[in-house]
N, C-alpha and C positions, 0 to 999 in steps of 0.2 A: 574728441576722437570719434571717428565714425566706425561703425561695424562693417566689415566686409564679409563675403561668403566664407572665408577661412576662419573668421572669428566666431562664427555661430556654433553654439553647442548643439550637437544633434539631439533631437528628441528621442526618448527611449522608445524602442519598438513596442507596439502593443501586442500583448500575448494573452492567450486564454489559459487560465490556470488548469493544470492537469491534476485531477484528483489521484493522489498517490497514497500508498499505505506501506509503512514499515511494520516491523514486528509489533511495536507498541500500539499502532492503529488497529492491527488485526486483533490484538488482545482486547482492545476496546469494542470491536465488533462481536467478539466471542466472549462476552462478559464473564461467564462463569468457568472459563477454561484457563488454566494457568499459562504463564508465559512460556515455561519449558514445554508444555504440551503443544502450544501453538507453534513453537519452533519445530517440533517433531512433525506436525502436520504439513509445514511448508516443504519438508523433504519428501513428501509422498509424490509418487509419479503422476497422480491425477491432480495435484495442486497446480495452479497456474505458474508458469515460468516467470521469474522476476523480469520487470521491465528494464531494470538496471542493477548492476552489482557495484556498490560503492564501498569504500574503505570501512564505513561505519555499518554496513550491512546491506542486504538485498532490499529492493524497493519494488513493489507490485503496483499495477493499476488497480485502484480501488474497485472499479466496476467488475474486473475479473475476479477479485477476491469475494465480493458480494455475491456474484453469480455462483461461485463454487460453494459458498456457504448455503445458498438457497438449494442448490442441487444435492447437498449432503446433509440437509437439516435433520432427517430421520436418524442417520448414523451419528450425528453430533449429539442429538438428544439421548440416544442410547449410551453414548460415551459418558454423558453427564450422570445418567442413572447408575451406571456401574461404579462411578467414583464416590458414591454416597455411602 
């Protein structure tokens, strides 16, 4: 049997992975901050908007979250000092 154009399986499209972050990944970035507190932070008006809202939760672009963390590093450090 010979292969025809209709018999060929298409090759998967090549894609570039997009670094995403859900709540658990953000908890990993903010090591000493609780999951509940991280969730509260995501509701702040200055926190990046989610890139997608899925049934299992919001997803952010990791670069946006890391930039927010860098911009708020002093306030986050103060928050950690207050919880001790």
